C-alpha positions in Angstrom: -51.7 -14.1 -194.5 -51.0 -17.2 -192.5 -48.9 -16.4 -189.4 -49.3 -12.7 -189.7 -51.2 -10.6 -187.2 -52.3 -7.2 -188.2 -52.1 -4.7 -185.4 -54.3 -1.7 -185.4 -53.9 1.2 -183.0 -57.4 2.0 -181.8 -58.1 5.5 -180.6 -61.5 6.8 -179.5 -61.9 10.5 -178.9 -64.5 12.0 -176.6 -65.5 15.6 -177.0 -66.6 18.1 -174.5 -69.4 20.7 -175.0 -67.0 22.8 -177.1 -66.1 19.9 -179.4 -62.6 19.6 -177.7 -61.0 16.2 -177.3 -61.1 15.2 -173.6 -59.8 11.7 -173.7 -58.0 9.3 -176.0 -58.5 5.5 -175.9 -55.2 3.7 -176.2 -54.9 -0.1 -176.7 -51.7 -1.6 -175.2 -50.1 -4.9 -175.7 -48.2 -6.1 -172.7 -46.4 -9.3 -171.9 -47.9 -11.4 -169.1 -45.2 -10.3 -166.5 -45.9 -6.6 -167.1 -49.7 -7.2 -166.9 -49.1 -9.0 -163.5 -47.1 -6.0 -162.3 -49.9 -3.6 -163.4 -52.5 -5.8 -161.6 -50.4 -5.9 -158.4 -50.0 -2.1 -158.4 -53.8 -1.6 -159.0 -54.5 -3.8 -156.0 -51.8 -2.3 -153.7 -52.9 1.3 -154.5 -56.6 0.5 -154.5 -56.8 2.2 -157.9 -60.2 2.1 -159.6 -58.7 1.0 -162.9 -55.6 0.2 -164.8 -55.8 3.6 -166.4 -55.7 5.2 -163.0 -52.4 3.3 -162.2 -50.9 4.3 -165.6 -51.9 8.0 -165.1 -50.3 8.1 -161.6 -47.2 6.4 -163.0 -47.0 9.0 -165.8 -47.3 11.9 -163.3 -44.5 10.5 -161.2 -42.3 9.7 -164.1 -42.8 13.1 -165.6 -41.8 14.7 -162.2 -38.7 12.6 -162.0 -37.7 13.4 -165.6 -38.1 17.2 -164.9 -36.0 17.0 -161.7 -33.4 14.9 -163.6 -33.2 17.6 -166.3 -32.5 20.2 -163.5 -29.6 18.1 -162.3 -31.3 16.6 -159.3 -30.1 13.4 -157.8 -32.4 10.9 -156.1 -32.1 9.1 -152.8 -34.3 6.8 -150.7 -34.5 6.7 -147.0 -35.4 3.3 -145.8 -37.6 2.6 -142.7 -34.5 1.9 -140.7 -33.0 5.3 -141.6 -30.5 4.0 -144.2 -30.0 6.4 -147.1 -29.5 4.9 -150.6 -28.6 6.7 -153.8 -31.3 5.7 -156.3 -30.2 5.7 -160.0 -33.3 6.0 -162.2 -31.7 7.4 -165.3 -28.5 5.4 -165.9 
């Protein structure tokens, strides 16, 4: 087994009073650059945890995907008033 790493996906379930699953623990492996980005976003947004940053990112990404599916196009308006087409899904 030299040189081989076994990866196990660890999931922990919490249950509410009705025995329903309320959360799932997910273990992620991220390269250092991605972890640095996550840390910067946590600091910039004053999020309480990495999980909070990821949940917010998922909500935003889901909304963008839904709008894209409806045929929406995306644009950014910069502080100086310049409008830019923003291509998220190329």
